[in-house]
mmCIF file of the N, C-alpha and C atoms, coordinates in Angstrom:
data_MODEL
# 
_entry.id   MODEL 
# 
loop_
_atom_site.group_PDB 
_atom_site.id 
_atom_site.type_symbol 
_atom_site.label_atom_id 
_atom_site.label_alt_id 
_atom_site.label_comp_id 
_atom_site.label_asym_id 
_atom_site.label_entity_id 
_atom_site.label_seq_id 
_atom_site.pdbx_PDB_ins_code 
_atom_site.Cartn_x 
_atom_site.Cartn_y 
_atom_site.Cartn_z 
_atom_site.occupancy 
_atom_site.B_iso_or_equiv 
_atom_site.pdbx_formal_charge 
_atom_site.auth_seq_id 
_atom_site.auth_comp_id 
_atom_site.auth_asym_id 
_atom_site.auth_atom_id 
_atom_site.pdbx_PDB_model_num 
ATOM 1   N N  . MET A 1 1  ? 8.756   -6.332  -12.934 1.00 0.00 ? 1  MET A N  1 
ATOM 2   C CA . MET A 1 1  ? 7.823   -6.267  -11.857 1.00 0.00 ? 1  MET A CA 1 
ATOM 3   C C  . MET A 1 1  ? 8.609   -6.032  -10.506 1.00 0.00 ? 1  MET A C  1 
ATOM 4   N N  . LYS A 1 2  ? 8.044   -5.177  -9.658  1.00 0.00 ? 2  LYS A N  1 
ATOM 5   C CA . LYS A 1 2  ? 8.672   -4.764  -8.432  1.00 0.00 ? 2  LYS A CA 1 
ATOM 6   C C  . LYS A 1 2  ? 8.507   -5.753  -7.475  1.00 0.00 ? 2  LYS A C  1 
ATOM 7   N N  . THR A 1 3  ? 9.511   -5.878  -6.584  1.00 0.00 ? 3  THR A N  1 
ATOM 8   C CA . THR A 1 3  ? 9.446   -6.894  -5.480  1.00 0.00 ? 3  THR A CA 1 
ATOM 9   C C  . THR A 1 3  ? 8.368   -6.250  -4.420  1.00 0.00 ? 3  THR A C  1 
ATOM 10  N N  . PRO A 1 4  ? 7.794   -7.177  -3.549  1.00 0.00 ? 4  PRO A N  1 
ATOM 11  C CA . PRO A 1 4  ? 6.818   -6.677  -2.651  1.00 0.00 ? 4  PRO A CA 1 
ATOM 12  C C  . PRO A 1 4  ? 7.443   -5.541  -1.780  1.00 0.00 ? 4  PRO A C  1 
ATOM 13  N N  . LYS A 1 5  ? 8.685   -5.700  -1.378  1.00 0.00 ? 5  LYS A N  1 
ATOM 14  C CA . LYS A 1 5  ? 9.373   -4.702  -0.513  1.00 0.00 ? 5  LYS A CA 1 
ATOM 15  C C  . LYS A 1 5  ? 9.370   -3.334  -1.308  1.00 0.00 ? 5  LYS A C  1 
ATOM 16  N N  . GLU A 1 6  ? 9.823   -3.347  -2.557  1.00 0.00 ? 6  GLU A N  1 
ATOM 17  C CA . GLU A 1 6  ? 9.886   -2.156  -3.310  1.00 0.00 ? 6  GLU A CA 1 
ATOM 18  C C  . GLU A 1 6  ? 8.507   -1.467  -3.523  1.00 0.00 ? 6  GLU A C  1 
ATOM 19  N N  . ARG A 1 7  ? 7.356   -2.348  -3.694  1.00 0.00 ? 7  ARG A N  1 
ATOM 20  C CA . ARG A 1 7  ? 6.055   -1.814  -3.874  1.00 0.00 ? 7  ARG A CA 1 
ATOM 21  C C  . ARG A 1 7  ? 5.600   -1.301  -2.561  1.00 0.00 ? 7  ARG A C  1 
ATOM 22  N N  . ALA A 1 8  ? 5.923   -1.872  -1.463  1.00 0.00 ? 8  ALA A N  1 
ATOM 23  C CA . ALA A 1 8  ? 5.532   -1.362  -0.158  1.00 0.00 ? 8  ALA A CA 1 
ATOM 24  C C  . ALA A 1 8  ? 6.013   -0.030  0.183   1.00 0.00 ? 8  ALA A C  1 
ATOM 25  N N  . GLU A 1 9  ? 7.429   0.124   -0.115  1.00 0.00 ? 9  GLU A N  1 
ATOM 26  C CA . GLU A 1 9  ? 7.989   1.294   -0.023  1.00 0.00 ? 9  GLU A CA 1 
ATOM 27  C C  . GLU A 1 9  ? 7.539   2.470   -0.876  1.00 0.00 ? 9  GLU A C  1 
ATOM 28  N N  . GLU A 1 10 ? 7.173   2.129   -2.126  1.00 0.00 ? 10 GLU A N  1 
ATOM 29  C CA . GLU A 1 10 ? 6.578   3.062   -3.028  1.00 0.00 ? 10 GLU A CA 1 
ATOM 30  C C  . GLU A 1 10 ? 5.304   3.547   -2.566  1.00 0.00 ? 10 GLU A C  1 
ATOM 31  N N  . LEU A 1 11 ? 4.420   2.681   -2.044  1.00 0.00 ? 11 LEU A N  1 
ATOM 32  C CA . LEU A 1 11 ? 3.071   3.090   -1.571  1.00 0.00 ? 11 LEU A CA 1 
ATOM 33  C C  . LEU A 1 11 ? 3.145   4.013   -0.338  1.00 0.00 ? 11 LEU A C  1 
ATOM 34  N N  . VAL A 1 12 ? 3.981   3.645   0.563   1.00 0.00 ? 12 VAL A N  1 
ATOM 35  C CA . VAL A 1 12 ? 4.054   4.444   1.794   1.00 0.00 ? 12 VAL A CA 1 
ATOM 36  C C  . VAL A 1 12 ? 4.694   5.827   1.447   1.00 0.00 ? 12 VAL A C  1 
ATOM 37  N N  . ASN A 1 13 ? 5.748   5.916   0.524   1.00 0.00 ? 13 ASN A N  1 
ATOM 38  C CA . ASN A 1 13 ? 6.255   7.137   0.166   1.00 0.00 ? 13 ASN A CA 1 
ATOM 39  C C  . ASN A 1 13 ? 5.319   7.982   -0.528  1.00 0.00 ? 13 ASN A C  1 
ATOM 40  N N  . LYS A 1 14 ? 4.372   7.474   -1.411  1.00 0.00 ? 14 LYS A N  1 
ATOM 41  C CA . LYS A 1 14 ? 3.370   8.261   -2.034  1.00 0.00 ? 14 LYS A CA 1 
ATOM 42  C C  . LYS A 1 14 ? 2.437   8.968   -1.016  1.00 0.00 ? 14 LYS A C  1 
ATOM 43  N N  . TYR A 1 15 ? 2.086   8.256   -0.010  1.00 0.00 ? 15 TYR A N  1 
ATOM 44  C CA . TYR A 1 15 ? 1.245   8.873   1.051   1.00 0.00 ? 15 TYR A CA 1 
ATOM 45  C C  . TYR A 1 15 ? 2.137   9.919   1.856   1.00 0.00 ? 15 TYR A C  1 
ATOM 46  N N  . MET A 1 16 ? 3.424   9.700   2.014   1.00 0.00 ? 16 MET A N  1 
ATOM 47  C CA . MET A 1 16 ? 4.159   10.617  2.803   1.00 0.00 ? 16 MET A CA 1 
ATOM 48  C C  . MET A 1 16 ? 4.275   12.005  2.126   1.00 0.00 ? 16 MET A C  1 
ATOM 49  N N  . GLN A 1 17 ? 3.958   11.986  0.728   1.00 0.00 ? 17 GLN A N  1 
ATOM 50  C CA . GLN A 1 17 ? 4.106   13.203  0.005   1.00 0.00 ? 17 GLN A CA 1 
ATOM 51  C C  . GLN A 1 17 ? 2.923   14.083  0.097   1.00 0.00 ? 17 GLN A C  1 
ATOM 52  N N  . LEU A 1 18 ? 1.786   13.554  0.710   1.00 0.00 ? 18 LEU A N  1 
ATOM 53  C CA . LEU A 1 18 ? 0.501   14.286  0.774   1.00 0.00 ? 18 LEU A CA 1 
ATOM 54  C C  . LEU A 1 18 ? 0.763   15.472  1.604   1.00 0.00 ? 18 LEU A C  1 
ATOM 55  N N  . SER A 1 19 ? 0.018   16.642  1.381   1.00 0.00 ? 19 SER A N  1 
ATOM 56  C CA . SER A 1 19 ? 0.031   17.695  2.257   1.00 0.00 ? 19 SER A CA 1 
ATOM 57  C C  . SER A 1 19 ? -0.874  17.501  3.434   1.00 0.00 ? 19 SER A C  1 
ATOM 58  N N  . PRO A 1 20 ? -0.614  17.958  4.578   1.00 0.00 ? 20 PRO A N  1 
ATOM 59  C CA . PRO A 1 20 ? -1.524  17.770  5.704   1.00 0.00 ? 20 PRO A CA 1 
ATOM 60  C C  . PRO A 1 20 ? -2.795  18.583  5.468   1.00 0.00 ? 20 PRO A C  1 
ATOM 61  N N  . THR A 1 21 ? -3.858  18.254  6.222   1.00 0.00 ? 21 THR A N  1 
ATOM 62  C CA . THR A 1 21 ? -5.108  18.859  6.115   1.00 0.00 ? 21 THR A CA 1 
ATOM 63  C C  . THR A 1 21 ? -5.015  20.261  6.635   1.00 0.00 ? 21 THR A C  1 
ATOM 64  N N  . LYS A 1 22 ? -4.338  20.497  7.775   1.00 0.00 ? 22 LYS A N  1 
ATOM 65  C CA . LYS A 1 22 ? -4.199  21.754  8.413   1.00 0.00 ? 22 LYS A CA 1 
ATOM 66  C C  . LYS A 1 22 ? -2.701  22.137  8.204   1.00 0.00 ? 22 LYS A C  1 
ATOM 67  N N  . MET A 1 23 ? -2.485  23.476  7.860   1.00 0.00 ? 23 MET A N  1 
ATOM 68  C CA . MET A 1 23 ? -1.222  23.927  7.740   1.00 0.00 ? 23 MET A CA 1 
ATOM 69  C C  . MET A 1 23 ? -0.561  24.057  9.172   1.00 0.00 ? 23 MET A C  1 
ATOM 70  N N  . GLY A 1 24 ? 0.628   23.648  9.286   1.00 0.00 ? 24 GLY A N  1 
ATOM 71  C CA . GLY A 1 24 ? 1.349   23.628  10.567  1.00 0.00 ? 24 GLY A CA 1 
ATOM 72  C C  . GLY A 1 24 ? 2.790   23.572  10.481  1.00 0.00 ? 24 GLY A C  1 
ATOM 73  N N  . ASP A 1 25 ? 3.265   23.011  11.443  1.00 0.00 ? 25 ASP A N  1 
ATOM 74  C CA . ASP A 1 25 ? 4.732   22.717  11.490  1.00 0.00 ? 25 ASP A CA 1 
ATOM 75  C C  . ASP A 1 25 ? 5.207   21.539  10.550  1.00 0.00 ? 25 ASP A C  1 
ATOM 76  N N  . TYR A 1 26 ? 4.369   20.755  10.283  1.00 0.00 ? 26 TYR A N  1 
ATOM 77  C CA . TYR A 1 26 ? 4.635   19.599  9.403   1.00 0.00 ? 26 TYR A CA 1 
ATOM 78  C C  . TYR A 1 26 ? 4.330   19.754  7.922   1.00 0.00 ? 26 TYR A C  1 
ATOM 79  N N  . SER A 1 27 ? 5.248   19.516  7.157   1.00 0.00 ? 27 SER A N  1 
ATOM 80  C CA . SER A 1 27 ? 5.137   19.584  5.609   1.00 0.00 ? 27 SER A CA 1 
ATOM 81  C C  . SER A 1 27 ? 4.711   18.290  5.041   1.00 0.00 ? 27 SER A C  1 
ATOM 82  N N  . ARG A 1 28 ? 4.755   17.261  5.894   1.00 0.00 ? 28 ARG A N  1 
ATOM 83  C CA . ARG A 1 28 ? 4.512   15.956  5.292   1.00 0.00 ? 28 ARG A CA 1 
ATOM 84  C C  . ARG A 1 28 ? 3.661   15.235  6.343   1.00 0.00 ? 28 ARG A C  1 
ATOM 85  N N  . ILE A 1 29 ? 2.915   14.149  5.696   1.00 0.00 ? 29 ILE A N  1 
ATOM 86  C CA . ILE A 1 29 ? 2.069   13.438  6.587   1.00 0.00 ? 29 ILE A CA 1 
ATOM 87  C C  . ILE A 1 29 ? 2.772   12.544  7.507   1.00 0.00 ? 29 ILE A C  1 
ATOM 88  N N  . TYR A 1 30 ? 2.262   12.149  8.715   1.00 0.00 ? 30 TYR A N  1 
ATOM 89  C CA . TYR A 1 30 ? 2.981   11.340  9.693   1.00 0.00 ? 30 TYR A CA 1 
ATOM 90  C C  . TYR A 1 30 ? 3.104   9.904   9.022   1.00 0.00 ? 30 TYR A C  1 
ATOM 91  N N  . TYR A 1 31 ? 4.344   9.437   9.278   1.00 0.00 ? 31 TYR A N  1 
ATOM 92  C CA . TYR A 1 31 ? 4.671   8.078   8.789   1.00 0.00 ? 31 TYR A CA 1 
ATOM 93  C C  . TYR A 1 31 ? 3.714   6.950   9.106   1.00 0.00 ? 31 TYR A C  1 
ATOM 94  N N  . PRO A 1 32 ? 3.442   6.796   10.405  1.00 0.00 ? 32 PRO A N  1 
ATOM 95  C CA . PRO A 1 32 ? 2.389   5.773   10.798  1.00 0.00 ? 32 PRO A CA 1 
ATOM 96  C C  . PRO A 1 32 ? 1.085   5.922   9.956   1.00 0.00 ? 32 PRO A C  1 
ATOM 97  N N  . PHE A 1 33 ? 0.571   7.085   9.842   1.00 0.00 ? 33 PHE A N  1 
ATOM 98  C CA . PHE A 1 33 ? -0.613  7.366   9.018   1.00 0.00 ? 33 PHE A CA 1 
ATOM 99  C C  . PHE A 1 33 ? -0.354  6.965   7.618   1.00 0.00 ? 33 PHE A C  1 
ATOM 100 N N  . ALA A 1 34 ? 0.779   7.325   7.021   1.00 0.00 ? 34 ALA A N  1 
ATOM 101 C CA . ALA A 1 34 ? 1.059   6.812   5.636   1.00 0.00 ? 34 ALA A CA 1 
ATOM 102 C C  . ALA A 1 34 ? 1.100   5.374   5.491   1.00 0.00 ? 34 ALA A C  1 
ATOM 103 N N  . LYS A 1 35 ? 1.567   4.717   6.438   1.00 0.00 ? 35 LYS A N  1 
ATOM 104 C CA . LYS A 1 35 ? 1.616   3.281   6.389   1.00 0.00 ? 35 LYS A CA 1 
ATOM 105 C C  . LYS A 1 35 ? 0.075   2.679   6.393   1.00 0.00 ? 35 LYS A C  1 
ATOM 106 N N  . GLN A 1 36 ? -0.714  3.258   7.313   1.00 0.00 ? 36 GLN A N  1 
ATOM 107 C CA . GLN A 1 36 ? -2.112  2.780   7.460   1.00 0.00 ? 36 GLN A CA 1 
ATOM 108 C C  . GLN A 1 36 ? -2.724  2.996   6.046   1.00 0.00 ? 36 GLN A C  1 
ATOM 109 N N  . CYS A 1 37 ? -2.596  4.160   5.438   1.00 0.00 ? 37 CYS A N  1 
ATOM 110 C CA . CYS A 1 37 ? -3.130  4.367   4.124   1.00 0.00 ? 37 CYS A CA 1 
ATOM 111 C C  . CYS A 1 37 ? -2.725  3.430   3.135   1.00 0.00 ? 37 CYS A C  1 
ATOM 112 N N  . ALA A 1 38 ? -1.446  3.122   3.085   1.00 0.00 ? 38 ALA A N  1 
ATOM 113 C CA . ALA A 1 38 ? -0.940  2.132   2.163   1.00 0.00 ? 38 ALA A CA 1 
ATOM 114 C C  . ALA A 1 38 ? -1.539  0.779   2.341   1.00 0.00 ? 38 ALA A C  1 
ATOM 115 N N  . LEU A 1 39 ? -1.798  0.349   3.654   1.00 0.00 ? 39 LEU A N  1 
ATOM 116 C CA . LEU A 1 39 ? -2.425  -0.958  3.943   1.00 0.00 ? 39 LEU A CA 1 
ATOM 117 C C  . LEU A 1 39 ? -3.837  -0.962  3.451   1.00 0.00 ? 39 LEU A C  1 
ATOM 118 N N  . ILE A 1 40 ? -4.570  0.212   3.634   1.00 0.00 ? 40 ILE A N  1 
ATOM 119 C CA . ILE A 1 40 ? -5.937  0.255   3.106   1.00 0.00 ? 40 ILE A CA 1 
ATOM 120 C C  . ILE A 1 40 ? -5.921  0.178   1.573   1.00 0.00 ? 40 ILE A C  1 
ATOM 121 N N  . ALA A 1 41 ? -4.990  0.858   1.013   1.00 0.00 ? 41 ALA A N  1 
ATOM 122 C CA . ALA A 1 41 ? -4.906  0.748   -0.462  1.00 0.00 ? 41 ALA A CA 1 
ATOM 123 C C  . ALA A 1 41 ? -4.653  -0.666  -0.952  1.00 0.00 ? 41 ALA A C  1 
ATOM 124 N N  . VAL A 1 42 ? -3.774  -1.438  -0.322  1.00 0.00 ? 42 VAL A N  1 
ATOM 125 C CA . VAL A 1 42 ? -3.509  -2.824  -0.682  1.00 0.00 ? 42 VAL A CA 1 
ATOM 126 C C  . VAL A 1 42 ? -4.684  -3.622  -0.456  1.00 0.00 ? 42 VAL A C  1 
ATOM 127 N N  . ASP A 1 43 ? -5.425  -3.397  0.695   1.00 0.00 ? 43 ASP A N  1 
ATOM 128 C CA . ASP A 1 43 ? -6.783  -4.226  0.808   1.00 0.00 ? 43 ASP A CA 1 
ATOM 129 C C  . ASP A 1 43 ? -7.665  -3.993  -0.225  1.00 0.00 ? 43 ASP A C  1 
ATOM 130 N N  . GLU A 1 44 ? -7.831  -2.703  -0.742  1.00 0.00 ? 44 GLU A N  1 
ATOM 131 C CA . GLU A 1 44 ? -8.729  -2.339  -1.837  1.00 0.00 ? 44 GLU A CA 1 
ATOM 132 C C  . GLU A 1 44 ? -8.266  -3.083  -3.076  1.00 0.00 ? 44 GLU A C  1 
ATOM 133 N N  . MET A 1 45 ? -6.991  -3.135  -3.286  1.00 0.00 ? 45 MET A N  1 
ATOM 134 C CA . MET A 1 45 ? -6.456  -3.858  -4.494  1.00 0.00 ? 45 MET A CA 1 
ATOM 135 C C  . MET A 1 45 ? -6.737  -5.358  -4.445  1.00 0.00 ? 45 MET A C  1 
ATOM 136 N N  . ILE A 1 46 ? -6.707  -5.916  -3.319  1.00 0.00 ? 46 ILE A N  1 
ATOM 137 C CA . ILE A 1 46 ? -7.026  -7.348  -3.109  1.00 0.00 ? 46 ILE A CA 1 
ATOM 138 C C  . ILE A 1 46 ? -8.502  -7.557  -3.409  1.00 0.00 ? 46 ILE A C  1 
ATOM 139 N N  . GLU A 1 47 ? -9.302  -6.680  -3.050  1.00 0.00 ? 47 GLU A N  1 
ATOM 140 C CA . GLU A 1 47 ? -10.828 -6.838  -3.244  1.00 0.00 ? 47 GLU A CA 1 
ATOM 141 C C  . GLU A 1 47 ? -11.058 -6.766  -4.753  1.00 0.00 ? 47 GLU A C  1 
ATOM 142 N N  . THR A 1 48 ? -10.347 -5.752  -5.356  1.00 0.00 ? 48 THR A N  1 
ATOM 143 C CA . THR A 1 48 ? -10.537 -5.624  -6.825  1.00 0.00 ? 48 THR A CA 1 
ATOM 144 C C  . THR A 1 48 ? -10.101 -6.810  -7.630  1.00 0.00 ? 48 THR A C  1 
ATOM 145 N N  . ALA A 1 49 ? -9.056  -7.328  -7.132  1.00 0.00 ? 49 ALA A N  1 
ATOM 146 C CA . ALA A 1 49 ? -8.492  -8.571  -7.814  1.00 0.00 ? 49 ALA A CA 1 
ATOM 147 C C  . ALA A 1 49 ? -9.362  -9.722  -7.744  1.00 0.00 ? 49 ALA A C  1 
ATOM 148 N N  . LYS A 1 50 ? -10.047 -9.789  -6.604  1.00 0.00 ? 50 LYS A N  1 
ATOM 149 C CA . LYS A 1 50 ? -11.131 -10.865 -6.296  1.00 0.00 ? 50 LYS A CA 1 
ATOM 150 C C  . LYS A 1 50 ? -12.262 -10.769 -7.316  1.00 0.00 ? 50 LYS A C  1 
ATOM 151 N N  . ILE A 1 51 ? -12.576 -9.485  -7.566  1.00 0.00 ? 51 ILE A N  1 
ATOM 152 C CA . ILE A 1 51 ? -13.754 -9.261  -8.464  1.00 0.00 ? 51 ILE A CA 1 
ATOM 153 C C  . ILE A 1 51 ? -13.442 -9.448  -9.991  1.00 0.00 ? 51 ILE A C  1 
ATOM 154 N N  . THR A 1 52 ? -12.204 -8.995  -10.344 1.00 0.00 ? 52 THR A N  1 
ATOM 155 C CA . THR A 1 52 ? -11.993 -8.919  -11.797 1.00 0.00 ? 52 THR A CA 1 
ATOM 156 C C  . THR A 1 52 ? -10.996 -10.009 -12.351 1.00 0.00 ? 52 THR A C  1 
ATOM 157 N N  . SER A 1 53 ? -10.536 -10.826 -11.548 1.00 0.00 ? 53 SER A N  1 
ATOM 158 C CA . SER A 1 53 ? -9.567  -11.721 -12.066 1.00 0.00 ? 53 SER A CA 1 
ATOM 159 C C  . SER A 1 53 ? -9.983  -13.187 -12.088 1.00 0.00 ? 53 SER A C  1 
ATOM 160 N N  . SER A 1 54 ? -9.277  -13.961 -13.013 1.00 0.00 ? 54 SER A N  1 
ATOM 161 C CA . SER A 1 54 ? -9.591  -15.476 -13.017 1.00 0.00 ? 54 SER A CA 1 
ATOM 162 C C  . SER A 1 54 ? -8.918  -16.096 -11.801 1.00 0.00 ? 54 SER A C  1 
ATOM 163 N N  . ASP A 1 55 ? -9.150  -17.291 -11.610 1.00 0.00 ? 55 ASP A N  1 
ATOM 164 C CA . ASP A 1 55 ? -8.584  -17.981 -10.322 1.00 0.00 ? 55 ASP A CA 1 
ATOM 165 C C  . ASP A 1 55 ? -7.126  -17.986 -10.440 1.00 0.00 ? 55 ASP A C  1 
ATOM 166 N N  . GLU A 1 56 ? -6.501  -18.375 -11.537 1.00 0.00 ? 56 GLU A N  1 
ATOM 167 C CA . GLU A 1 56 ? -5.035  -18.482 -11.555 1.00 0.00 ? 56 GLU A CA 1 
ATOM 168 C C  . GLU A 1 56 ? -4.356  -17.188 -11.333 1.00 0.00 ? 56 GLU A C  1 
ATOM 169 N N  . VAL A 1 57 ? -4.851  -16.186 -12.064 1.00 0.00 ? 57 VAL A N  1 
ATOM 170 C CA . VAL A 1 57 ? -4.289  -14.797 -11.942 1.00 0.00 ? 57 VAL A CA 1 
ATOM 171 C C  . VAL A 1 57 ? -4.677  -14.298 -10.476 1.00 0.00 ? 57 VAL A C  1 
ATOM 172 N N  . LEU A 1 58 ? -5.758  -14.568 -10.032 1.00 0.00 ? 58 LEU A N  1 
ATOM 173 C CA . LEU A 1 58 ? -6.237  -14.154 -8.678  1.00 0.00 ? 58 LEU A CA 1 
ATOM 174 C C  . LEU A 1 58 ? -5.311  -14.581 -7.609  1.00 0.00 ? 58 LEU A C  1 
ATOM 175 N N  . MET A 1 59 ? -5.019  -15.875 -7.606  1.00 0.00 ? 59 MET A N  1 
ATOM 176 C CA . MET A 1 59 ? -4.099  -16.383 -6.510  1.00 0.00 ? 59 MET A CA 1 
ATOM 177 C C  . MET A 1 59 ? -2.757  -15.625 -6.489  1.00 0.00 ? 59 MET A C  1 
ATOM 178 N N  . GLY A 1 60 ? -2.221  -15.534 -7.735  1.00 0.00 ? 60 GLY A N  1 
ATOM 179 C CA . GLY A 1 60 ? -0.898  -14.870 -7.886  1.00 0.00 ? 60 GLY A CA 1 
ATOM 180 C C  . GLY A 1 60 ? -0.932  -13.398 -7.270  1.00 0.00 ? 60 GLY A C  1 
ATOM 181 N N  . ALA A 1 61 ? -1.983  -12.671 -7.725  1.00 0.00 ? 61 ALA A N  1 
ATOM 182 C CA . ALA A 1 61 ? -2.168  -11.235 -7.281  1.00 0.00 ? 61 ALA A CA 1 
ATOM 183 C C  . ALA A 1 61 ? -2.354  -11.199 -5.828  1.00 0.00 ? 61 ALA A C  1 
ATOM 184 N N  . ILE A 1 62 ? -3.108  -12.030 -5.326  1.00 0.00 ? 62 ILE A N  1 
ATOM 185 C CA . ILE A 1 62 ? -3.362  -11.952 -3.878  1.00 0.00 ? 62 ILE A CA 1 
ATOM 186 C C  . ILE A 1 62 ? -2.212  -12.347 -3.068  1.00 0.00 ? 62 ILE A C  1 
ATOM 187 N N  . ILE A 1 63 ? -1.422  -13.316 -3.488  1.00 0.00 ? 63 ILE A N  1 
ATOM 188 C CA . ILE A 1 63 ? -0.125  -13.754 -2.786  1.00 0.00 ? 63 ILE A CA 1 
ATOM 189 C C  . ILE A 1 63 ? 0.743   -12.592 -2.901  1.00 0.00 ? 63 ILE A C  1 
ATOM 190 N N  . TYR A 1 64 ? 0.940   -11.902 -4.003  1.00 0.00 ? 64 TYR A N  1 
ATOM 191 C CA . TYR A 1 64 ? 1.899   -10.824 -4.204  1.00 0.00 ? 64 TYR A CA 1 
ATOM 192 C C  . TYR A 1 64 ? 1.414   -9.608  -3.289  1.00 0.00 ? 64 TYR A C  1 
ATOM 193 N N  . LEU A 1 65 ? 0.138   -9.338  -3.171  1.00 0.00 ? 65 LEU A N  1 
ATOM 194 C CA . LEU A 1 65 ? -0.328  -8.202  -2.421  1.00 0.00 ? 65 LEU A CA 1 
ATOM 195 C C  . LEU A 1 65 ? -0.286  -8.553  -0.943  1.00 0.00 ? 65 LEU A C  1 
ATOM 196 N N  . GLN A 1 66 ? -0.463  -9.742  -0.552  1.00 0.00 ? 66 GLN A N  1 
ATOM 197 C CA . GLN A 1 66 ? -0.274  -10.042 0.865   1.00 0.00 ? 66 GLN A CA 1 
ATOM 198 C C  . GLN A 1 66 ? 1.166   -9.900  1.265   1.00 0.00 ? 66 GLN A C  1 
ATOM 199 N N  . LYS A 1 67 ? 2.178   -10.150 0.335   1.00 0.00 ? 67 LYS A N  1 
ATOM 200 C CA . LYS A 1 67 ? 3.548   -9.998  0.683   1.00 0.00 ? 67 LYS A CA 1 
ATOM 201 C C  . LYS A 1 67 ? 3.859   -8.409  0.824   1.00 0.00 ? 67 LYS A C  1 
ATOM 202 N N  . VAL A 1 68 ? 3.168   -7.668  0.005   1.00 0.00 ? 68 VAL A N  1 
ATOM 203 C CA . VAL A 1 68 ? 3.320   -6.250  0.065   1.00 0.00 ? 68 VAL A CA 1 
ATOM 204 C C  . VAL A 1 68 ? 2.894   -5.679  1.378   1.00 0.00 ? 68 VAL A C  1 
ATOM 205 N N  . LYS A 1 69 ? 1.681   -6.300  1.868   1.00 0.00 ? 69 LYS A N  1 
ATOM 206 C CA . LYS A 1 69 ? 1.159   -5.785  3.186   1.00 0.00 ? 69 LYS A CA 1 
ATOM 207 C C  . LYS A 1 69 ? 2.246   -6.192  4.246   1.00 0.00 ? 69 LYS A C  1 
ATOM 208 N N  . GLN A 1 70 ? 2.858   -7.362  4.230   1.00 0.00 ? 70 GLN A N  1 
ATOM 209 C CA . GLN A 1 70 ? 3.814   -7.771  5.147   1.00 0.00 ? 70 GLN A CA 1 
ATOM 210 C C  . GLN A 1 70 ? 5.017   -6.835  5.263   1.00 0.00 ? 70 GLN A C  1 
ATOM 211 N N  . GLU A 1 71 ? 5.414   -6.372  3.988   1.00 0.00 ? 71 GLU A N  1 
ATOM 212 C CA . GLU A 1 71 ? 6.574   -5.463  3.909   1.00 0.00 ? 71 GLU A CA 1 
ATOM 213 C C  . GLU A 1 71 ? 6.253   -4.155  4.421   1.00 0.00 ? 71 GLU A C  1 
ATOM 214 N N  . ILE A 1 72 ? 4.903   -3.665  4.254   1.00 0.00 ? 72 ILE A N  1 
ATOM 215 C CA . ILE A 1 72 ? 4.586   -2.353  4.830   1.00 0.00 ? 72 ILE A CA 1 
ATOM 216 C C  . ILE A 1 72 ? 4.603   -2.487  6.329   1.00 0.00 ? 72 ILE A C  1 
ATOM 217 N N  . ASP A 1 73 ? 4.181   -3.578  6.856   1.00 0.00 ? 73 ASP A N  1 
ATOM 218 C CA . ASP A 1 73 ? 4.201   -3.725  8.300   1.00 0.00 ? 73 ASP A CA 1 
ATOM 219 C C  . ASP A 1 73 ? 5.634   -3.734  8.855   1.00 0.00 ? 73 ASP A C  1 
ATOM 220 N N  . LYS A 1 74 ? 6.661   -4.136  8.067   1.00 0.00 ? 74 LYS A N  1 
ATOM 221 C CA . LYS A 1 74 ? 7.991   -4.084  8.411   1.00 0.00 ? 74 LYS A CA 1 
ATOM 222 C C  . LYS A 1 74 ? 8.641   -2.729  8.368   1.00 0.00 ? 74 LYS A C  1 
ATOM 223 N N  . LEU A 1 75 ? 8.068   -1.949  7.661   1.00 0.00 ? 75 LEU A N  1 
ATOM 224 C CA . LEU A 1 75 ? 8.708   -0.560  7.405   1.00 0.00 ? 75 LEU A CA 1 
ATOM 225 C C  . LEU A 1 75 ? 8.675   0.262   8.738   1.00 0.00 ? 75 LEU A C  1 
# 
């Protein structure tokens, strides 16, 4: 299992690889925007965990994902 920091970096890097909507001087998405996208993705994972997981698994997943969000903020 990846550490929260490793997962945070992985998520942000995935969004950095997206092509911009308009062709221009930038070949990669802006870093702050990639971070915001990653935070939204983690929020969605938390909501999904709440719906699909048992109480014990839920708490572990939510704690892990909250740590991932903290690591994204630090990037």
